[in-house]
C-alpha positions as CSV (number, residue, x, y, z in Angstrom):
1,M,-83.9,70.0,-8.2
2,T,-86.2,67.1,-7.0
3,R,-89.0,68.4,-9.2
4,K,-86.8,68.4,-12.3
5,I,-85.7,64.8,-11.6
6,L,-89.3,63.7,-11.1
7,I,-90.3,65.3,-14.5
8,I,-87.3,63.7,-16.2
9,V,-88.2,60.3,-14.8
10,Q,-91.8,60.6,-15.8
11,L,-90.8,61.7,-19.3
12,L,-88.4,58.8,-19.7
13,T,-91.0,56.4,-18.5
14,F,-93.5,57.8,-21.0
15,I,-91.0,57.5,-23.8
16,V,-90.2,53.9,-22.8
17,L,-93.9,52.9,-22.7
18,L,-94.5,54.4,-26.1
19,G,-91.6,52.4,-27.6
20,C,-92.5,49.1,-26.1
21,K,-93.5,46.3,-28.4
22,K,-96.7,44.5,-27.5
23,K,-97.1,40.8,-27.2
24,V,-98.6,39.3,-30.4
25,V,-101.7,37.9,-28.5
26,D,-102.4,41.4,-27.2
27,V,-102.4,42.8,-30.8
28,N,-104.0,40.1,-33.0
29,K,-104.7,36.6,-31.7
30,D,-105.1,35.4,-35.3
31,F,-101.2,35.1,-35.4
32,I,-101.5,32.1,-32.9
33,G,-100.7,28.8,-34.6
34,I,-98.1,26.9,-36.5
35,W,-97.5,28.5,-39.9
36,Y,-95.6,27.0,-42.9
37,N,-94.4,28.4,-46.2
38,A,-95.6,26.7,-49.4
39,A,-92.6,24.4,-49.5
40,K,-94.0,22.4,-46.6
41,F,-97.1,21.5,-48.6
42,E,-95.3,20.7,-51.9
43,G,-93.3,17.6,-53.0
44,S,-93.7,14.0,-52.3
45,G,-94.2,13.9,-48.6
46,V,-90.6,14.5,-47.4
47,S,-89.7,18.1,-47.6
48,T,-86.0,18.9,-47.7
49,G,-86.5,22.5,-46.9
50,Y,-89.3,24.7,-45.5
51,K,-89.9,27.6,-43.1
52,S,-92.2,27.7,-40.2
53,I,-93.4,30.2,-37.6
54,E,-95.0,29.0,-34.4
55,I,-96.7,31.4,-32.0
56,K,-98.3,30.1,-28.9
57,D,-101.2,31.6,-26.9
58,N,-98.7,32.9,-24.3
59,S,-96.8,34.8,-27.2
60,A,-93.9,32.3,-27.0
61,G,-92.6,32.2,-30.6
62,E,-90.2,30.1,-32.8
63,Y,-89.0,30.6,-36.3
64,S,-87.4,27.7,-38.1
65,D,-85.7,27.6,-41.5
66,V,-85.3,23.8,-42.1
67,G,-82.8,23.2,-44.9
68,E,-81.2,20.2,-46.5
69,F,-77.8,20.9,-44.9
70,G,-78.8,22.6,-41.6
71,N,-81.5,24.4,-39.7
72,T,-81.8,28.0,-38.4
73,N,-83.9,28.6,-35.4
74,F,-84.9,31.7,-33.4
75,T,-87.0,31.6,-30.2
76,G,-88.3,34.1,-27.8
77,K,-91.4,36.2,-27.1
78,A,-93.4,37.1,-30.3
79,R,-94.0,40.8,-30.2
80,I,-95.4,43.3,-32.7
81,K,-94.6,47.0,-33.1
82,G,-96.2,48.7,-36.0
83,S,-95.7,46.4,-39.0
84,V,-92.8,44.5,-37.6
85,L,-93.1,41.0,-36.0
86,K,-90.2,40.1,-33.8
87,I,-89.4,36.6,-32.5
88,G,-86.4,36.8,-30.1
89,V,-83.9,38.8,-32.2
90,K,-85.4,37.9,-35.6
91,K,-87.5,40.6,-37.2
92,F,-90.1,40.2,-40.0
93,K,-92.1,42.7,-41.9
94,I,-95.8,42.0,-41.7
95,D,-97.0,42.5,-45.3
96,S,-100.5,41.1,-44.6
97,E,-102.0,39.9,-41.4
98,P,-103.6,36.5,-41.0
99,K,-106.9,35.9,-42.8
100,L,-109.2,33.0,-43.7
101,I,-109.0,32.0,-47.4
102,G,-111.5,30.1,-49.3
103,N,-114.7,28.5,-48.1
104,L,-113.5,24.9,-48.0
105,G,-111.7,24.0,-44.8
106,N,-110.3,26.3,-42.2
107,I,-107.2,27.5,-44.0
108,W,-105.5,30.8,-43.1
109,T,-102.7,32.7,-44.7
110,M,-100.4,35.6,-43.8
111,T,-97.5,37.2,-45.7
112,I,-94.4,37.9,-43.7
113,S,-91.2,39.5,-45.2
114,G,-92.6,38.9,-48.7
115,E,-93.4,35.2,-48.2
116,A,-96.8,33.6,-47.8
117,Y,-97.3,31.3,-44.8
118,Y,-100.3,29.0,-44.3
119,T,-102.0,27.1,-41.4
120,N,-104.8,24.6,-41.3
121,R,-106.7,25.6,-38.1
122,D,-108.6,22.3,-38.1
123,S,-105.3,20.6,-37.2
124,Q,-103.1,21.0,-34.2
125,D,-99.9,20.8,-36.2
126,G,-101.2,23.4,-38.8
127,I,-101.0,20.8,-41.6
128,G,-103.4,17.9,-41.1
129,V,-103.3,15.0,-43.5
130,Y,-100.8,15.6,-46.4
131,C,-102.5,15.9,-49.8
132,F,-100.0,16.8,-52.4
133,N,-101.2,18.5,-55.6
134,E,-104.8,18.1,-54.3
135,Q,-107.2,19.7,-56.7
136,L,-110.8,20.9,-56.4
137,S,-113.0,18.1,-57.7
138,V,-116.8,18.2,-58.0
139,I,-119.2,15.4,-59.0
140,N,-122.9,15.7,-60.1
141,T,-124.9,13.2,-58.1
142,G,-128.2,14.4,-59.4
143,T,-130.2,13.4,-62.5
144,A,-130.1,16.8,-64.4
145,V,-127.3,18.6,-66.2
146,I,-125.7,21.4,-64.2
147,Q,-124.4,24.5,-65.9
148,A,-121.1,25.3,-64.0
149,Q,-117.9,27.2,-64.2
150,M,-114.6,25.8,-63.0
151,D,-111.9,28.5,-62.8
152,G,-113.8,30.7,-65.2
153,Q,-114.4,28.0,-67.8
154,P,-118.0,27.1,-68.6
155,V,-118.9,23.4,-68.5
156,N,-122.1,21.3,-68.6
157,L,-121.7,18.9,-65.7
158,L,-123.6,15.7,-66.7
159,P,-125.2,13.4,-64.1
160,N,-122.5,11.2,-62.5
161,A,-119.8,13.2,-64.2
162,T,-116.8,14.7,-62.3
163,I,-114.9,17.9,-63.1
164,K,-111.5,18.7,-61.7
165,S,-109.6,22.0,-61.5
166,D,-106.4,22.3,-63.5
167,I,-104.9,24.5,-60.8
168,T,-102.5,22.5,-58.6
169,C,-100.1,25.1,-57.2
170,V,-100.1,25.5,-53.4
171,G,-101.9,28.6,-52.3
172,C,-103.5,29.2,-55.7
173,Q,-107.2,29.6,-55.8
174,S,-109.6,27.3,-57.6
175,L,-113.2,28.4,-58.0
176,Y,-116.4,26.5,-58.8
177,T,-119.8,28.0,-59.3
178,D,-123.0,26.7,-60.8
179,N,-126.6,27.5,-61.6
180,R,-127.7,25.6,-58.4
181,G,-126.2,28.1,-56.1
182,N,-123.0,26.2,-55.3
183,N,-119.9,28.3,-54.8
184,F,-116.6,26.7,-53.8
185,S,-113.2,28.4,-53.3
186,F,-110.2,26.2,-52.5
187,Y,-106.5,27.1,-52.2
188,N,-104.8,23.7,-52.5
189,I,-103.8,23.6,-48.9
190,G,-105.0,20.6,-46.9
191,C,-107.3,17.8,-48.1
192,I,-110.8,17.8,-49.6
193,N,-112.9,14.9,-50.8
194,T,-114.7,15.2,-54.1
195,L,-117.6,17.6,-53.5
196,Q,-121.1,16.4,-54.4
197,V,-123.6,18.7,-56.1
198,Q,-127.0,18.0,-57.6
């Protein structure tokens, strides 16, 4: 009888261990940070509604849905099991794990439950300085004409001339390349100064 009980206890312990969710920091430390949906980066400086996910390095988590008429918050340990992120009792489907985007700045994105979230890892608050509708802008500081492409459109960049991307949507990629080996990729998150090429 004692042997049967011991086997049952061991089997139940094994099943429980298999079913346990792991702390986010034990699965993928790239989730650590304060993440915002695109609404936080859009508008005139005062956002009336946005969503955020904060995950600390001890796996403490908070989800906030800040609306014009009220807020929804969930807090608790951030845990992952398979493709599900759980903060307290709130569950999210992980569509894509955190990844660095572009080669300007330290901007990361992840997609959770069908929505893209962003963070600026060069800033403690995940945002940095607000720059609304910031566009990729490049100036030729040299003395020769540069053959360039901005978002797939060819252009001759004259000395002291500036070109600017027409892409202004948050999280949308702007691309610049030229015959001098310059290659810039920017996703309209965070601030950039006009880039100099020659």
